[in-house]
N, C-alpha and C positions, 0 to 999 in steps of 0.2 A: 502494498500502498502507499501513496505516496502520504506521507504527512498530518493520517490519522485517514487518510480517505481513500477509498477505492482508485485508483488510477482510471485515468477518464477515456475511452474505444468512439476515435469519427467511426460509425461504420458509412462505406460508399454509398455517397448521393446523399450525405446530409445535413441538416440545412434545407427539405427540398429542393439542392440542391441537383443537377443532369450526375447520377456514378460512372463511376471510369471515366470522371475529367480530373485536370490537373488539379482545375477550380475548387473543389469536390476535397480536396485533400488542402489545400492550400487556404479554405474555408478553415473546415478542420481546425487546423494548426491556430492557424488564428487569432479564434477565437477562445483557442486554449487547452486543446484534447492532449492527451499525453500520449497514446498511444493515434495511428490510421489504420483503418481495414480497408487493405481491398481483395476481390478475388481476385482469382489465377487460376487461367489456361491457356495452351501452347499450339504453333501454327502447324501447319501439317510441319512445316522443316523447324517446329524448337523453338520457333522464340517466343516466349511468358509475354501474356496481354493481358493486362487488365477486362475481367468478363466474368458476368452470370451467367452465365444458360449459351449453350453450344452453340444452337441456330438467332442467329440475327436474321434481318427481313435491308433491302435498300430501299432508299428514295423512290427507287422505280418500283418495285414489288415482288421483288425479286431475292429469293430466301437461299441466306449461302448457312454453312457451316463454316466455323472456326478449327475444326479439326481440319476438315479437309481441301483447304486453304492456306498455299504463303504469306509473311506476308507480307510482301511486292505483293499480292494478290489483292488484297487485302485492302488496306494501305489508303488506296486510293480511290474508297468503297465511306459514302457517306449511311450511318446504319442507325436501325433502331433494336432495340433487343425487341426480338418475340417479347419475349415472356420471362421472369423473375422471378420465380417461387408463387408464392404470395404475393408479393409485394407487385405481382402484373396478373391479379387473378380477372380482371375485369380485360383485356388487350388477349389472356390466354381464351377466355374463351370467348372468344371473338366482338365483344361489344365495344370494342377501342376504332373504327375503322378509321382511324382521320391520323395520317404517322404525324404527329404535332412537334418535337426536334428530336433531330439527326446528331450524328456523332461522326469521328473518329477514333480508331479503334488507335487506344492508344501501348505501350509499351511498356512495359513494368518497370523497364531498363527509364524509359521518359520522367515519372513521379521522383526515379531515387534521389536525387539533386540534390531536391529538392527537403523531403524526408532527411538526406548528411546533413545539410548545412541547419534545420533547425532544429539537430536536439529528438523530435520524436521519436518512437519507435514504427515498427512497422507489426503490424500481422494479419502476414501473408494466406491470406486462406482459398485452400490450393481444394481446385473443382475435381482436377487428373490427377493420373497416379503419374501420368508423364509431365506436368511439369514438375516432382523433385529435383527433380539433378540441375539443369537451368534457371530453375529459383533459389538453389543452394550457389549456385557460381557469381550470380548478377549479386545478391548477397556479404560476399565475399571484395564480387571486384574492386564492391564500393566503403566496403567497412566497416558496414551491416552488422558485422557476426554478436555481438553484442548486444543491434538495438533494433534487430529483428526478430521474428520467430514464422514457424509454421499454424497454421490449425488447420479449419475439414476436413482433419482424417481422425476418422473414426478409427479401430480395433484394424482391421489391417493396411487402407494406410500409414498411420501413425508408424506398425511395423517393416513400412516397406523402408515410409521414411529412415524412420534407425536404421537397415542396411545399405542405402545407398547411402544415406550424410549424419553420420552417429555427429558430426559438430554440431547440429541445425536445431537450435530448441524448438518444444513442439508442444504445443494445444490437442489430447482426446480430444475430442465433440461429442460427445452424448451420444447414442444411439436414443433417439428418442424412444423406440418401437420396443424400445427392450422394461423401459418403467411405464408400456401402456400392456407389459403378456407376461410381464413377475412383480410377482410383492416386492413396494418399496423398499426395500431394504436390500433382500438379493440382490435389483436391476440395481443398487446405489456401490453394494460390493463388488460387484463382477467390473462396474465401470472401470472402478479405483485397482480393480488388480488388473484390466489391458489398461490402463494411465504405466503401473507402475513399469508391466511385463515390457513395451515397448521404451522406456526412459524418459515419459517424457513427463513435463514439471509441474502442468498445474492440467485441466478437464475444464473447456467453452461446455456451457452447457444453457440449453433453450430455459428460459426461464419463469415459459411455461410447465416446468416440471421439479422448479426447484422451490426448495425446504430447507429452512434451518437446519436439518440436524447429518443433510448432504451435505452443505458446509461446514460444521461440525463433524465430520467421518471422513472428510478430503483433507482437511485439517493436522486433524492424526497422524494421517499418517505422509506431510508433509510435502500432500499437494492442494497450491493456491489455486481456486474456484470463479472464471470468466464467464456472469452475468449480460445474457445477448436476446436479443436486441429491444431493450427498456425504454417508451416512448414515457408514458405516468411518471407524474413527481412522485405519487407516494410511493413506489415498488422502486422508486430510486433509494431514496431514506430509505425505506422498506430494505433494501438488497444491501445500503453500508451499516444501516447497525447487525445486518447480521456476520458481516463481515471481509463480501465478497472482498476481491484483489481485486477488480475491475468490472464495468460497466460497459460496454455495446451501446449508443444509443444512434440515433439520425440527431439527437432532440440540444447539440450538444453545446450548446445556449443556457437551456432550459437545467443544464444536468452540472455547470460551470458556474449557473448561483446557487443551485443548492450547494456543490462545493462550499465559497465561499461566506456564504451562511452559515452552518456548519462548524466550519472551521471557525472563524467570526463569534459561533456564538462558547465557542473555548478559550475562549484570549480573557 
């Protein structure tokens, strides 16, 4: 924790700024985030890029897949993401028929100079196994080994990352399905066992399954808990009270204010 408050992690696309853009990263840092989070995929020729989903649409409504194209082929296109999980529900369901904003796909390397100069850390949310090695290579190239870490790693990817890049720090991502199909404490024990087996330094937890006993149990094993993605101010206070190590949010401004209010009240 930083001075009695969890690390503030700016989710990709925070403050309603288009995700996967240099502006999104810059605003998160300028508002006071300790960590910026970005989703990482790789092109057909192995270039790490900022993207949540593999499938995108061009301004001309041609569907393209990152994994099928080289960066040179993709870099000249103006793109809109077809769907981004829960964040693009309406679009994915076909309710958003107009393309309102497009972007040029950024390389991970495009944002690393800003991260390096800012002093912030970066949470690299891996979306594919193929991102492990080229992403780690860029981290080393920019001297960010102490300020960069992997997330997006459930058990198998975490084990693979440990095999391929044992020097890269990583969080284990919780498997939400475990908590839906097993008694809570059993799922918790399995999660922590998986984290330790893959030499993860902590656990990245969807806040919807987070309980205080999760944090206490993990802490007893030396595993800090990173909570994502929290937009409600009352929950920000709750998770800070519980002792999470980091809160990921799109509303960085509110979380920074919560931090200042809480730390000010301790003076």
